[in-house]
DRENLUMVEX-395890 format. One record per residue (C-alpha): residue number from 1; residue in one letter; x, y, z. Coordinates in Angstrom, 1 decimal. Layout:
<rs>
R pos code     c1     c2     c3
R NUM    a      X      Y      Z
...
</rs>
This chain:
<rs>
R pos code     c1     c2     c3
R   1    m   28.5  -24.4   -1.1
R   2    s   26.8  -21.7    0.9
R   3    n   24.4  -22.7    3.8
R   4    k   23.0  -19.5    4.4
R   5    k   19.3  -19.5    4.4
R   6    y   16.4  -16.5    4.2
R   7    y   13.4  -16.7    6.0
R   8    v    9.9  -15.6    5.1
R   9    v    7.4  -14.6    7.7
R  10    w    3.9  -14.4    6.1
R  11    d    2.1  -14.3    9.3
R  12    g    4.0  -12.7   12.3
R  13    i    4.8   -9.5   14.1
R  14    t    6.3   -7.8   10.9
R  15    p    5.7  -10.0    7.8
R  16    g    8.6  -10.1    5.3
R  17    v   11.9  -11.7    4.1
R  18    y   14.6  -11.9    6.6
R  19    a   18.4  -12.9    6.0
R  20    s   18.9  -14.6    9.4
R  21    w   17.1  -17.1   11.7
R  22    k   17.7  -14.3   14.5
R  23    e   15.8  -11.8   12.8
R  24    c   13.0  -14.3   11.7
R  25    e   12.8  -15.3   15.3
R  26    k   11.9  -11.7   16.5
R  27    q    8.9  -11.7   14.3
R  28    i    7.4  -15.2   15.3
R  29    k    8.4  -15.4   18.9
R  30    g    5.1  -15.4   21.0
R  31    y    3.0  -14.8   17.9
R  32    p    0.2  -17.1   17.8
R  33    n    0.0  -19.4   14.8
R  34    a    3.0  -17.5   13.0
R  35    k    3.7  -18.9    9.4
R  36    y    7.3  -19.0    8.3
R  37    k    9.6  -20.9    6.5
R  38    s   13.3  -21.2    5.4
R  39    f   14.6  -21.2    1.8
R  40    a   18.0  -21.4    0.0
R  41    s   18.2  -18.3   -1.8
R  42    e   16.8  -14.4   -1.4
R  43    e   15.1  -15.1   -4.7
R  44    e   13.3  -18.0   -3.9
R  45    a   12.1  -16.6   -0.7
R  46    q   11.0  -13.3   -2.2
R  47    i    8.8  -15.5   -4.7
R  48    a    7.3  -17.4   -1.8
R  49    y    6.6  -14.2    0.1
R  50    t    4.4  -12.9   -2.5
R  51    s    2.7  -16.2   -2.9
R  52    n    0.1  -18.2   -1.1
R  53    c    1.7  -19.4    2.2
R  54    w    0.1  -22.8    1.9
R  55    d    2.0  -23.5   -1.3
R  56    y    5.1  -24.0    1.0
R  57    i    3.7  -25.1    4.4
R  58    g    1.0  -27.6    5.5
R  59    k    0.1  -30.7    4.3
R  60    n   -0.9  -29.6    0.9
R  61    a    2.4  -27.8    0.1
R  62    s    3.7  -27.8   -3.3
R  63    h    7.4  -28.3   -3.8
R  64    p    8.9  -25.1   -4.3
R  65    t   10.6  -25.5   -7.4
R  66    k    7.4  -26.3   -9.1
R  67    v    5.5  -23.1   -7.7
R  68    t    5.6  -20.3  -10.3
R  69    s    5.3  -16.6   -9.9
R  70    w    4.6  -13.6  -11.8
R  71    r    8.2  -12.3  -11.0
R  72    l    9.6  -15.2  -13.1
R  73    l    7.6  -13.8  -16.2
R  74    p    9.0  -11.3  -18.7
R  75    p    8.5   -7.7  -17.5
R  76    s    5.9   -7.1  -20.2
R  77    e    3.8   -9.9  -18.9
R  78    q    3.8   -9.1  -15.3
R  79    p    1.4   -6.8  -13.3
R  80    i    1.8   -3.3  -13.3
R  81    r    4.3   -1.8  -10.5
R  82    p    3.8    0.2   -8.3
R  83    s    0.5   -0.9   -7.6
R  84    i   -1.9   -2.1   -4.8
R  85    s   -3.9   -5.5   -4.6
R  86    v   -6.9   -6.1   -2.8
R  87    d   -8.8   -9.0   -1.4
R  88    a  -11.4  -10.3    0.8
R  89    a  -11.9  -13.4    3.0
R  90    c  -15.1  -14.8    4.2
R  91    s  -15.7  -17.9    6.5
R  92    g  -19.1  -19.1    5.2
R  93    n  -21.9  -17.4    3.1
R  94    p  -22.5  -15.2    4.5
R  95    g  -20.0  -15.3    7.5
R  96    k  -17.3  -13.5    9.1
R  97    m  -15.5  -11.2    6.6
R  98    e  -12.5   -9.2    6.5
R  99    y  -10.5   -7.5    3.8
R 100    r   -7.2   -5.9    3.0
R 101    g   -5.1   -4.1    0.6
R 102    v   -1.3   -4.6   -0.1
R 103    d    1.7   -3.5   -1.9
R 104    t    1.8   -5.8   -5.0
R 105    e    5.4   -5.6   -5.0
R 106    t    6.1   -6.1   -1.4
R 107    g    3.2   -7.6    0.1
R 108    q    3.3   -5.1    2.7
R 109    t   -0.2   -4.4    4.3
R 110    i   -1.4   -0.9    3.6
R 111    f   -4.8   -1.3    5.2
R 112    h   -6.9   -4.1    6.9
R 113    f  -10.5   -4.0    7.9
R 114    g  -12.7   -6.5    9.9
R 115    p  -13.7   -9.0   10.5
R 116    v  -17.3   -8.3   10.6
R 117    e  -20.4  -10.5   10.9
R 118    d  -23.1  -11.8    8.4
R 119    a  -20.8  -10.7    5.4
R 120    t  -20.1  -12.1    1.8
R 121    n  -16.9  -12.2    0.0
R 122    n  -18.2  -10.2   -3.0
R 123    i  -19.2   -7.2   -0.4
R 124    g  -15.6   -7.4    1.0
R 125    e  -14.1   -7.3   -2.4
R 126    f  -16.3   -4.1   -3.2
R 127    l  -15.7   -2.5    0.0
R 128    a  -11.8   -3.3   -0.3
R 129    i  -11.7   -1.7   -3.7
R 130    v  -13.5    1.6   -2.6
R 131    h  -11.5    1.9    0.4
R 132    a   -8.2    2.1   -1.8
R 133    l   -9.8    4.5   -3.9
R 134    a  -10.9    6.7   -1.1
R 135    q   -7.3    6.3    0.8
R 136    f   -5.5    7.4   -2.6
R 137    s   -7.6   10.2   -3.3
R 138    k   -6.1   12.0   -0.2
R 139    h   -2.7   11.8   -1.7
R 140    k   -2.0   13.4   -4.9
R 141    e    1.1   11.3   -5.6
R 142    f   -1.3    8.0   -5.6
R 143    e   -4.0    9.2   -7.5
R 144    h   -2.8    7.0  -10.5
R 145    l   -1.9    4.1   -8.8
R 146    p   -3.5    0.9  -10.2
R 147    i   -5.6   -1.3   -7.9
R 148    y   -5.9   -5.1   -9.0
R 149    s   -8.8   -7.0   -7.7
R 150    d   -9.7  -10.4   -8.5
R 151    s  -13.4  -10.2   -8.3
R 152    r  -15.1   -9.2  -11.6
R 153    t  -18.4   -8.7   -9.5
R 154    a  -16.8   -6.2   -7.1
R 155    q  -15.3   -4.3  -10.1
R 156    a  -18.9   -4.1  -11.9
R 157    w  -20.3   -2.8   -8.5
R 158    v  -17.6    0.1   -8.3
R 159    k  -18.4    0.8  -12.0
R 160    k  -22.1    0.9  -11.5
R 161    k  -21.5    2.7   -8.0
R 162    k  -23.9    0.2   -6.2
R 163    a  -23.5   -3.0   -4.4
R 164    a  -26.1   -5.4   -6.1
R 165    t  -25.9   -7.7   -3.1
R 166    k  -29.0   -9.7   -2.2
R 167    l  -27.8  -10.4    1.4
R 168    e  -30.4  -10.0    4.0
R 169    h  -30.0   -7.0    6.5
R 170    t  -29.8   -8.7    9.8
R 171    d  -29.2   -7.3   13.3
R 172    k  -25.5   -8.7   13.3
R 173    n  -24.5   -7.0   10.1
R 174    t  -25.9   -3.3   10.5
R 175    r  -22.3   -2.0   10.7
R 176    l  -21.9   -3.8    7.3
R 177    f  -24.6   -2.1    5.6
R 178    e  -23.8    1.2    6.9
R 179    l  -20.4    0.6    5.2
R 180    i  -21.8   -0.4    1.8
R 181    k  -24.1    2.7    2.1
R 182    r  -20.9    5.0    2.6
R 183    a  -19.0    3.4    0.2
R 184    e  -21.7    4.1   -2.4
R 185    v  -22.0    7.5   -1.3
R 186    w  -18.5    8.0   -1.7
R 187    l  -18.6    6.7   -5.4
R 188    q  -21.5    8.9   -6.3
R 189    n  -19.9   12.0   -5.1
R 190    n  -16.3   11.6   -5.9
R 191    t  -14.3   10.8   -8.9
R 192    y  -10.9    9.2   -9.2
R 193    n   -8.1    8.2  -11.7
R 194    n   -7.0    4.9  -10.4
R 195    p   -7.1    2.3  -12.8
R 196    i   -9.2   -0.9  -11.4
R 197    l   -7.5   -3.8  -13.0
R 198    k   -8.4   -7.5  -13.2
R 199    w   -5.7   -9.6  -11.4
R 200    d   -5.1  -12.5  -13.8
R 201    t   -5.0  -15.6  -11.5
R 202    e   -4.3  -18.1  -14.0
R 203    k   -1.1  -16.2  -15.3
R 204    w    0.0  -14.6  -11.9
R 205    g   -1.0  -16.8   -9.2
R 206    e   -3.1  -15.8   -6.2
R 207    i   -3.4  -12.1   -5.8
R 208    p   -0.9  -10.8   -3.3
R 209    a   -3.8   -9.6   -0.8
R 210    d   -5.0  -13.3   -0.7
R 211    f   -5.4  -14.5    2.7
R 212    g   -4.3  -17.9    2.1
R 213    r   -7.4  -19.8    3.4
R 214    k   -8.6  -21.5    0.2
</rs>
């Protein structure tokens, strides 16, 4: 019986799946609050890497064999690949917010923004989608790449080209409102071909861009 292990680094110098402890250690040594875990097979490690890290580590961790993943579904029931997934996290409402976009297949970060003060999760989700659209508009090979979001509100705002937020404008979030305005102007003055799709959390689990703070 093989004793070989594979290591998942969710939060480290370079997140990913590693085939040896030596390679894993390079990614976590000296990195504050690194999140990592070993697995008995590469398949299990790959599934874990695209899932919420808290399903595997911490006091609320589920047993790995009970955690499902979209990778285990028939191909016709999986999300479209290649694609990008976006998500936001906000500590409080309003509170400190950040957002990011990742490769749906690998979980590799494509862009990350924040944190900024006095924001909301919906605003972060909205800005993340527009960020992806604007970034991909500069590259013809990505102009049809699907963008997944788990926020119906953010998708509706993008469709209307207007962030219908009721957030109060304060001294702390002036920069945030500048970003919202810039995003709205971009939507009003540009067209795009990227499909914006709803991530099916119930079927696929947490979106790959999830920050794992629920």
